[in-house]
C-alpha positions, 0 to 999 in steps of 0.5 A: 532487536527482537526474534520476532520483529526480524522475522516480521521483516522478513515475511515483508521481502519474501513477500515482496519477492514472490507477489511480484513473478506476476508483473514483469509478464502480466502485459505479454501475457494480456498481449499475447490472447489478444486482450485489449489495452484497457483490460489491463486496468481492469484486471489490475483494478479488479484485484484492487477492487478485491484488496478494498472489501478484504482489508476492513473485514481481516483487519476486523476479523484479526482484531476478535481473534488470531491474526495468523490463521487468517493470514494464511487463510487469505495467502492460499486463497491468492495463491488459488486465485493467481493459477484460476486467472491463467486458466481461463482465457473467458473475461470475465472468469478473468475478472473474478479470479483477480477479484479473489487474488485480491481479497486474499493477499489484503489479509496479508497486507492489512495484519502483518503490518498491524502486528507490527505496528503491535510489536513495536512502541511509538517513537520507534513505530516509524524506524520500522514502517521504514525497515520493512518498505524497504526490503518489501520494495528489495523484495519486489525489485528480486520478485520483477527481475526473476519474473523478468527472467521467466517470461523470456522463457515463459509466460503462463507457468510463471503464474503457477510458479509463483502460487506455489511459492507463495504456498510455501510462503504461507507454510513458513506464516503458520510456523513462525508466527508468534502473537504474544498479544492477550485478550482484554475481558472486556465486553464485545462487539459483533462484528456488524459493529465493529465495522460501524466503529471503523467508519467514524473518523475525524474529518482531518482523518478523513481529508487524509484518507481521500488525499491518500487516495488521489496520491494512489490514484497517481503512484499505481498507474505511474506503477501500471503503466509505466512497466505498459509503456517501457514495453510496447516502447521495445523494450525486452521483459528483462529491461524492464526488470532491470530498472525495476531492479535499479527503483528498487535499491533507490528504494531501500537506500531512502528507506535506510538511510533517508526516512530515519533522518527526516523524521528527526524534524517531526514535520512528517504532514508537512514533508508528505505535503510537499512530495505530493508538490514535488512529484507532481512536477517530476513525472510532469516533465520525465514522460515529455523526453525524447531520451526516456530510458536516461530521464528513468534513470536519473530525475526518476529516480528522484521521484521513487526517493519522494514514493519510498518516505511517502509511504510509511510517514502516512502509515506511521500517522494512521496508526495514531489514530488506532482506537485503543490496541486496534491496528489490525482495524485502522490499518484495513480502513487504511486501506481500503482508501490505499484500494479506492485509489488503486481500483480508480486508477486504473480503469480510468486510465486504461481508457486515457492509455487507448487515447494518448499513452503520456496523457495517463503520466500527466493524469498522475502528475494532477493527482499529486497536486489534488492529494497536497491540496487534500493533506493541506486540508488535512493538517488545517482541520486537525489544528481546529481539531486539537484547539476543539479538544484543548478548550474542551480540556481546560473548561473540564480542569476549571469546572473540577476546580470549580468543585474543590472550590466548592466543598472545602467552603 
């Protein structure tokens, strides 16, 4: 494996670790301040809104210029946002600082991903996307565990530790990231023109991205409100961290072993459809059990396998729709749809959770079903688009043959 790829993959592990220090302690921090439970969803939604707004902007800027300075700037912005979030008890300011953190970190998420895609060929792309997801999951697992352990001794200071560690991570990227892509001399479009071009999507891709948003609503609610649910049931942050550690290792196994195997079948779109169906069934039954921890450590881990399979498959599928090598732009669009789900999910789930926690998980199951329908419609639209393209190509070849025939006679 090339040194440049090893360095990029190391970013995923480091980022997964550092950026998850705060997650296991956030519910406790919110509770200690006496803030209503629904605000937990608002804070997460605000950060996701920052991701939604920032991703296409950073993606286009990275394609136009150099990725490294924008990644570093974004990470430093994230650190500032994390510190300011726990430096005030004003709900409006806290929400704004969550938005700022999301806007900043979207640079790293979008541009590191697009840089990785640009380094590998189409044949090996899913393999490396799977490796990146595995290392991110491993980092997330370790980050949750570290954050959970720190949470037993202090809460607010966890965010300070995270901000400092993240600043060193930005410095590491500044020193190690080497961009080899050479800009091709051509007529340059300005930012607005590139932004407009990025919004022109084929119907099949648009439906796929909407399906991605729905699946993200479901997955985000499961991730964020499972944390809250476990804490509300009386379990400790350490127990939460341990469970997340187990899910991380399951995700690691999935991305290292299962994803490379299923990609051999070349049925990515169909596999992604059925992932939604089985996810809905599992989620519906798990949270109706009286032995919740037993179900989480058994059937719910099957859902973790399915979730881990979905991400590299959808990232690879979307990257194939890039205009030339503008991977930053297309992955920025992808991140916006992904973040839309991250915004809407917690906003809706926050109110549902206050009414009945179990209904949040039922809502997620319903979103998985809707995601399946959108992915199915996307597949049907893709077939029609491919048929239309073949028809146009056939007409062009016929006209070309006729012109040659007339020229000869």
